[in-house]
C-alpha positions as CSV (number, residue, x, y, z in Angstrom):
1,M,62.7,126.3,146.5
2,V,64.1,129.7,145.4
3,Y,62.2,132.3,143.4
4,R,62.4,136.0,142.4
5,D,61.8,138.5,145.3
6,F,59.2,141.1,144.2
7,G,59.1,143.0,147.5
8,R,60.6,146.1,145.8
9,W,58.1,145.9,143.0
10,R,55.1,145.6,145.4
11,Q,56.4,148.5,147.4
12,R,56.6,150.7,144.3
13,K,53.1,149.7,143.2
14,N,51.6,150.4,146.6
15,K,53.2,153.8,146.7
16,A,51.8,154.6,143.3
17,N,48.3,153.4,144.2
18,Q,48.3,155.7,147.3
19,S,49.2,158.7,145.2
20,Q,46.4,158.2,142.7
21,F,43.5,160.7,142.4
22,S,40.4,159.4,144.3
23,A,37.1,160.7,145.5
24,T,34.0,159.4,147.2
25,K,31.1,161.3,146.0
26,G,29.9,163.6,143.2
27,Q,29.5,163.1,139.5
28,T,30.3,159.9,137.7
29,V,32.1,159.5,134.4
30,A,31.3,156.4,132.2
31,K,34.3,154.5,130.8
32,A,34.2,154.6,127.1
33,G,33.0,151.4,125.5
34,G,31.6,149.9,128.7
35,S,29.4,150.3,131.7
36,D,32.1,150.8,134.3
37,T,31.9,154.2,136.1
38,I,34.4,156.2,138.0
39,T,33.2,158.6,140.7
40,I,34.7,162.1,140.6
41,S,34.3,164.4,143.7
42,T,32.6,167.8,143.0
43,E,32.6,168.9,146.6
44,F,35.1,171.8,146.9
45,K,33.9,173.5,150.1
46,G,36.3,176.2,151.2
47,C,38.2,176.2,147.9
48,D,38.8,179.3,145.9
49,M,38.2,179.6,142.1
50,Y,41.8,178.6,141.4
51,S,41.5,175.4,143.3
52,M,38.3,174.5,141.5
53,K,39.9,175.1,138.2
54,K,42.8,173.0,139.3
55,H,40.5,170.1,140.2
56,A,38.7,170.5,136.9
57,V,42.0,170.1,135.0
58,V,42.7,166.9,137.0
59,T,39.2,165.6,136.2
60,T,39.7,166.3,132.5
61,L,43.1,164.6,132.4
62,L,41.6,161.6,134.2
63,V,38.8,161.3,131.7
64,G,41.2,161.7,128.8
65,T,43.4,158.9,130.2
66,I,40.4,156.6,130.5
67,L,39.4,157.2,126.9
68,L,42.9,156.8,125.6
69,T,43.4,153.5,127.5
70,S,40.1,152.2,126.1
71,V,41.1,153.1,122.5
72,L,44.6,151.7,122.6
73,G,43.8,148.6,124.6
74,P,46.4,145.9,125.2
75,S,48.3,146.5,122.0
76,A,49.8,149.7,123.4
77,E,53.6,150.0,124.1
78,G,54.4,148.1,127.3
79,A,51.6,145.5,126.9
80,L,54.2,142.6,127.3
81,K,54.3,140.9,130.7
82,G,57.0,138.6,131.9
83,G,57.9,136.7,135.0
84,A,60.8,134.5,136.0
85,A,61.5,131.9,138.7
86,K,64.1,129.4,139.7
87,V,63.7,126.1,141.6
88,D,66.5,124.1,143.1
89,I,66.8,120.7,141.5
90,T,70.0,119.5,143.2
91,P,69.8,115.8,143.7
92,P,70.9,114.0,146.9
93,I,74.4,112.8,147.1
94,G,74.6,109.2,146.0
95,V,72.8,109.6,142.7
96,W,74.8,108.4,139.6
97,L,76.0,111.3,137.5
98,A,75.6,111.4,133.7
99,G,78.1,112.3,131.0
100,Y,81.2,110.1,131.4
101,G,81.4,106.4,130.9
102,S,84.5,106.1,133.1
103,R,82.6,106.9,136.3
104,D,82.6,103.7,138.4
105,K,80.8,105.0,141.5
106,P,77.9,107.3,142.3
107,S,78.2,111.0,143.4
108,D,79.9,111.8,146.7
109,G,79.7,115.6,146.9
110,I,78.1,118.8,145.8
111,M,80.3,121.6,144.3
112,D,77.4,123.8,143.5
113,N,73.6,123.6,143.2
114,L,71.5,122.8,140.1
115,Y,68.4,124.8,139.1
116,A,65.4,124.7,136.8
117,K,64.9,128.4,135.7
118,A,61.8,129.5,133.9
119,L,60.8,132.6,132.0
120,V,57.1,133.2,131.1
121,L,56.1,135.8,128.6
122,D,52.5,137.1,127.9
123,D,51.6,139.5,125.1
124,G,47.9,139.5,126.0
125,Q,47.0,136.9,123.4
126,N,49.7,134.2,123.8
127,K,51.9,132.9,126.5
128,L,55.3,131.3,126.1
129,A,57.3,129.4,128.8
130,I,61.1,128.8,128.4
131,V,62.9,126.6,130.9
132,S,66.6,125.9,131.3
133,T,67.6,122.9,133.4
134,D,71.1,122.1,134.8
135,L,71.0,118.6,133.4
136,L,72.9,116.6,130.8
137,W,69.8,116.5,128.7
138,I,66.0,116.5,128.9
139,T,64.0,113.7,127.3
140,L,60.9,114.1,125.2
141,D,58.9,112.0,127.7
142,V,59.7,114.5,130.5
143,T,59.0,117.4,128.2
144,A,55.6,116.0,127.2
145,E,54.6,115.4,130.8
146,V,55.5,119.0,131.8
147,R,53.7,120.4,128.8
148,R,50.5,118.4,129.6
149,V,50.4,119.5,133.3
150,I,51.2,123.2,132.4
151,R,48.4,123.2,129.9
152,E,45.9,121.8,132.4
153,K,47.0,124.1,135.3
154,I,47.7,127.5,133.8
155,G,46.5,127.1,130.2
156,I,49.8,127.6,128.3
157,P,49.5,125.5,125.0
158,E,51.8,122.6,124.8
159,K,53.5,124.0,121.7
160,N,54.4,127.1,123.6
161,V,56.5,125.3,126.3
162,F,60.2,125.1,125.5
163,I,62.6,123.1,127.7
164,C,66.4,122.8,127.3
165,A,69.3,121.4,129.2
166,T,72.6,123.2,129.9
167,H,74.4,119.8,129.2
168,T,76.4,119.7,132.4
169,H,78.3,116.5,132.6
170,F,78.1,116.7,136.4
171,G,74.3,116.4,136.8
172,P,72.1,113.4,137.7
173,K,71.4,110.5,135.4
174,I,67.8,110.7,134.5
175,D,67.6,108.5,131.4
176,R,69.6,106.0,129.2
177,L,69.3,106.4,125.5
178,A,71.0,103.1,124.9
179,K,71.9,100.2,127.2
180,N,75.5,101.1,127.4
181,W,75.7,104.7,126.4
182,P,76.8,107.3,127.5
183,D,77.3,105.8,131.0
184,T,78.3,102.4,132.2
185,P,75.6,99.7,132.5
186,A,76.3,99.6,136.2
187,S,75.1,103.1,136.8
188,K,71.5,103.5,138.2
189,I,68.7,105.9,137.6
190,D,67.0,107.2,140.8
191,E,63.4,107.1,139.7
192,S,62.2,108.9,142.8
193,Y,64.4,111.9,141.9
194,V,63.2,111.9,138.3
195,H,59.6,112.1,139.6
196,T,60.5,115.0,141.8
197,L,62.4,116.7,139.0
198,R,59.3,116.7,136.8
199,K,57.3,118.4,139.5
200,K,60.0,121.0,140.1
201,I,60.2,121.9,136.5
202,I,56.5,122.4,136.5
203,D,56.7,124.4,139.7
204,S,59.3,126.8,138.1
205,I,56.8,127.6,135.3
206,I,53.9,128.1,137.6
207,I,55.9,130.4,139.9
208,A,57.2,132.4,136.9
209,N,53.6,132.8,135.7
210,K,52.5,134.1,139.1
211,N,55.4,136.7,139.0
212,L,54.1,138.3,135.7
213,E,54.6,142.1,135.6
214,Q,54.9,144.6,132.8
215,V,58.2,144.2,131.0
216,K,60.3,145.1,127.9
217,I,62.5,142.8,126.1
218,G,65.5,143.0,123.7
219,A,68.5,141.1,122.5
220,S,72.1,141.6,121.5
221,K,75.3,139.6,120.8
222,G,79.0,139.6,121.5
223,E,81.9,137.3,120.9
224,I,84.4,135.3,123.0
225,P,86.5,133.1,120.7
226,E,89.3,132.5,123.2
227,I,87.5,130.0,125.4
228,V,86.4,127.4,122.8
229,Y,87.9,125.2,120.1
230,N,86.7,122.5,117.7
231,R,87.7,119.1,119.1
232,R,87.4,117.3,115.8
233,T,90.9,118.1,114.7
234,K,92.0,116.7,111.3
235,R,95.1,115.0,110.1
236,A,96.7,115.8,106.7
237,D,94.7,112.9,105.1
238,G,91.5,114.5,106.3
239,S,90.7,111.9,109.0
240,V,89.6,113.1,112.4
241,A,91.7,112.7,115.6
242,M,89.6,113.6,118.6
243,T,91.3,116.4,120.7
244,Y,89.4,116.3,124.0
245,R,92.1,118.4,125.7
246,L,94.7,120.8,124.3
247,P,97.3,120.5,122.9
248,P,96.3,118.1,120.1
249,P,97.6,114.5,120.3
250,E,99.5,114.9,117.0
251,P,101.5,117.7,115.5
252,N,100.3,119.7,112.5
253,M,96.6,119.2,113.2
254,T,94.0,121.3,111.5
255,F,91.2,122.8,113.7
256,G,87.7,123.1,112.4
257,P,85.3,126.0,112.8
258,V,83.9,127.4,116.0
259,D,80.9,129.7,116.8
260,P,82.3,132.4,119.2
261,Q,79.0,134.3,119.2
262,V,77.4,135.1,122.6
263,N,73.7,135.8,122.3
264,V,72.1,137.7,125.2
265,L,68.4,138.3,126.0
266,R,67.3,141.0,128.4
267,V,63.9,141.3,130.1
268,E,63.5,144.4,132.2
269,D,60.7,145.9,134.4
270,E,59.2,149.4,134.3
271,D,62.2,150.8,136.1
272,G,64.7,149.2,133.8
273,D,65.8,146.7,136.4
274,L,66.6,143.1,135.2
275,V,63.8,140.6,135.6
276,A,65.4,137.9,133.5
277,A,68.2,137.2,131.0
278,M,69.3,134.4,128.8
279,V,72.8,133.6,127.6
280,N,73.2,131.4,124.5
281,F,76.7,130.0,123.7
282,A,78.1,126.9,122.0
283,C,80.7,125.1,124.2
284,H,80.6,121.7,125.8
285,P,80.2,121.9,129.6
286,V,83.1,119.5,130.4
287,S,85.3,121.8,132.5
288,G,85.7,119.6,135.5
289,N,88.9,117.6,136.1
290,K,88.7,113.8,135.7
291,N,91.8,113.3,137.9
292,I,90.5,114.8,141.1
293,E,87.7,114.2,143.6
294,E,85.3,116.7,141.9
295,F,84.8,114.2,139.1
296,F,82.2,112.6,141.3
297,S,80.7,115.9,142.6
298,I,77.4,117.5,141.4
299,S,78.0,120.7,139.6
300,A,76.3,123.0,137.0
301,D,79.8,123.4,135.4
302,Y,80.7,126.6,133.6
303,P,77.1,127.6,132.7
304,G,76.3,127.8,136.4
305,Y,79.1,130.3,137.0
306,T,78.1,132.2,133.8
307,V,74.6,132.9,135.0
308,K,75.8,133.7,138.5
309,V,77.8,136.6,137.1
310,I,74.7,138.2,135.7
311,E,72.5,137.4,138.7
312,Q,75.0,138.8,141.3
313,V,75.7,142.0,139.4
314,E,72.3,142.8,137.7
315,G,69.8,140.8,139.9
316,G,67.0,138.9,138.3
317,I,67.2,135.4,137.0
318,C,69.5,134.3,134.2
319,L,68.9,131.2,132.0
320,F,71.6,129.4,130.0
321,A,70.8,127.9,126.6
322,L,73.5,125.8,125.0
323,G,74.3,126.5,121.3
324,T,75.3,123.9,118.8
325,A,78.2,122.6,120.9
326,G,78.4,119.0,119.8
327,N,82.1,119.3,118.8
328,M,83.0,122.4,120.8
329,N,85.2,122.0,123.9
330,P,86.4,124.6,126.4
331,V,90.0,125.8,126.4
332,R,91.3,124.9,129.8
333,I,94.7,126.5,129.9
334,N,94.8,126.8,133.6
335,R,93.7,123.5,135.3
336,T,92.8,125.3,138.5
337,N,89.1,125.9,138.7
338,P,88.6,126.0,134.9
339,R,84.8,126.0,135.1
340,V,84.9,129.1,137.3
341,R,87.3,130.9,135.0
342,I,85.4,130.0,131.8
343,G,82.1,130.9,133.4
344,K,83.3,134.2,134.6
345,A,84.8,135.1,131.2
346,L,81.6,134.2,129.4
347,G,79.5,135.9,132.0
348,G,81.6,139.0,131.7
349,E,81.1,139.2,127.9
350,A,77.3,138.7,128.4
351,L,77.3,141.4,131.2
352,R,79.0,143.8,128.9
353,R,76.5,143.3,126.1
354,I,73.4,143.3,128.4
355,Q,74.1,146.9,129.5
356,F,73.2,148.5,126.1
357,I,70.3,146.3,124.8
358,P,67.4,148.4,123.4
359,T,64.1,147.0,124.7
360,S,60.5,147.2,123.8
361,G,57.2,146.0,125.3
362,D,55.4,146.2,121.9
363,V,56.0,142.6,120.8
364,T,53.9,139.6,119.8
365,L,54.6,136.0,120.7
366,K,54.4,133.0,118.4
367,A,55.5,129.3,118.5
368,I,55.7,126.5,116.0
369,K,56.6,122.9,116.9
370,K,57.0,120.3,114.1
371,S,57.7,116.6,114.3
372,V,60.6,115.3,112.2
373,T,61.6,111.8,111.4
374,L,65.4,111.0,111.2
375,P,67.0,107.8,109.8
376,L,68.8,105.4,112.1
377,K,71.9,103.4,111.3
378,K,71.1,99.9,109.9
379,D,73.9,98.2,111.7
380,I,73.1,99.3,115.3
381,S,74.2,96.8,117.9
382,P,71.4,95.2,120.0
383,D,73.0,96.5,123.1
384,R,72.7,100.1,121.9
385,I,69.0,100.4,121.3
386,D,65.7,99.2,122.8
387,P,64.5,96.3,120.7
388,D,60.9,97.4,121.2
389,K,61.6,100.7,119.5
390,M,61.6,101.2,115.7
391,K,65.1,100.5,114.3
392,E,64.8,102.3,111.0
393,A,63.9,105.8,112.1
394,L,63.5,108.1,115.1
395,T,60.8,110.7,115.5
396,T,61.6,113.9,117.4
397,E,60.7,117.6,117.1
398,I,62.1,121.0,116.1
399,H,60.7,124.0,118.0
400,V,60.8,127.7,117.1
401,L,59.7,130.6,119.2
402,R,59.3,134.2,118.0
403,I,59.4,137.1,120.4
404,G,59.0,140.2,118.3
405,D,62.1,140.2,116.2
406,I,63.9,137.6,118.4
407,Y,63.8,134.0,117.2
408,I,64.7,131.0,119.4
409,V,65.3,127.7,117.5
410,G,65.2,124.5,119.6
411,L,67.1,121.5,118.1
412,P,67.1,118.0,119.7
413,G,70.3,116.3,120.6
414,E,74.0,117.3,120.6
415,V,74.2,119.2,117.4
416,L,77.6,119.8,115.7
417,V,78.6,123.4,115.2
418,E,78.6,123.3,111.4
419,I,74.8,122.9,111.5
420,G,74.3,125.8,113.8
421,L,76.5,128.0,111.7
422,D,74.7,127.0,108.5
423,I,71.3,127.8,110.0
424,K,72.5,131.2,111.2
425,K,74.0,132.0,107.8
426,R,70.9,131.1,105.8
427,A,68.0,132.1,108.2
428,G,68.2,135.9,107.4
429,V,67.5,136.8,111.1
430,K,69.4,139.3,113.1
431,N,68.5,138.1,116.6
432,L,68.7,134.3,116.3
433,F,69.3,132.0,119.3
434,V,70.1,128.4,118.1
435,V,69.6,126.1,121.1
436,S,70.6,122.4,121.1
437,L,69.3,119.7,123.5
438,A,65.9,121.4,123.4
439,N,62.9,119.3,124.4
440,D,64.6,115.9,123.5
441,A,67.9,114.0,123.5
442,I,68.7,111.9,120.4
443,G,72.5,111.6,120.5
444,Y,74.9,113.5,118.2
445,V,73.5,115.2,115.1
446,C,76.1,115.4,112.3
447,L,76.3,116.3,108.7
448,R,77.2,113.7,106.1
449,Q,80.8,114.7,105.8
450,A,81.5,113.9,109.4
451,Y,80.6,110.2,108.9
452,G,83.3,110.0,106.2
453,D,85.9,111.8,108.4
454,G,85.3,109.5,111.4
455,G,85.6,110.4,115.0
456,Y,83.4,109.9,118.1
457,E,80.3,111.9,117.3
458,P,79.2,110.2,114.0
459,G,80.6,106.9,115.3
460,S,79.7,105.5,118.7
461,G,78.2,108.9,119.7
462,T,75.0,108.5,117.7
463,N,72.5,106.0,116.4
464,L,71.5,108.5,113.6
465,A,72.4,107.6,110.0
466,E,73.9,109.9,107.4
467,G,71.5,112.6,106.3
468,A,70.1,113.3,109.7
469,G,72.0,116.6,110.1
470,E,70.8,117.9,106.7
471,I,67.2,117.0,107.5
472,V,67.4,118.9,110.8
473,T,68.9,121.9,109.1
474,E,66.3,122.1,106.4
475,Y,63.4,121.6,108.8
476,A,64.7,124.3,111.1
477,L,65.0,126.8,108.2
478,S,61.5,126.0,106.9
479,I,60.0,126.6,110.3
480,I,61.9,129.9,110.7
481,D,60.5,131.0,107.2
482,R,57.0,130.0,108.2
483,I,57.0,131.9,111.5
484,K,58.6,134.9,109.9
485,Q,55.8,135.1,107.3
486,N,53.1,134.6,109.9
487,D,52.7,138.3,110.8
């Protein structure tokens, strides 16, 4: 288990405490608005008049500080507290990996470790917990269990706990949405690991909560268009040819839109040092090479290297939150360590932006979580869905957090980029993080046009029927409007 080292912080606090004014006898001053008293020494034996005046000034300043603190209370600048933690969730070698149906054997190595990283924020009235996990996805069942335990143990309301997955295709298999998708039926789920995983996600939040200290927070954004492309390339007739790797399979293909925006969150302590950061970017974590041995090795893929750049240079703990990357693939021009190169490039852009983010501790926290029902295809094959579950509709949730003027929208499933771009365009919010695979996994979420164009995502990639993408978009925008007006 790994968590943030606060030795430097404690040392600074102890030093400050030792230098504070103190006395053991003399007059007492009542704290305004209460019965608490502070003893002020009036014994100045051997002191001249100047020394006595000096002590009188100190006493006056102390009393003034007490009165000012009482009047301003917790709403004063700097009232926000934050804490971060990370817990190693790397599974043992031998677990089956999720993300590719072509894998025909379990994992046989570890390229780099996986983590659950938590950020807890407290404005004195409300607490929020944000967790990023190095997994293909997180299921609503796991989210619900984590929320329940966290509410019982540390009192954070269930609607205030937000859990997302980085979507690495080199993480452990923890669930099967359908009997034969997205992995082969032969692949197994290690239930003992899934049980341990739940506990470790819970631990990450509890440790982050223990690490609370006074912080300031802010957000910014940059761009890095050169590392991502839209894999749903179109022929002249408008039909889609899936381009999983460049160059496209046919000449004269038309590429769809991308979202090159890099959103960056900064949480800093009283000295301006980084406590936590979050990077939000829309690109599928599929940077590994299918043709070599690392295809069966555990890895956080490029998001792991992105956050490592921030953590190694700035310190603190960095979370990765996937944007609407359903049809976004990484550009792998050089096949040597593509996940490292892409991760470093993205991390470099985030590092550049994080240097100049204005921060504030005078923020309030809010959260809204709303259930949403989405239609299912009517012709779903029996081997793609649990017969005990409803076949006409699926119920999931959309989650919105507000941190001052920063908004984080959590969407379930693998959301196509057109949906994310539409939400950003219409939301009217400057600092908006649109996060996919948040709290639940429901397959690909597509707009109506995608079904007519064809391709993997609206085809075998989802059980959702036409109209699901439009419903998700409108629900997300309505929740953003509601939480904006709830001042």
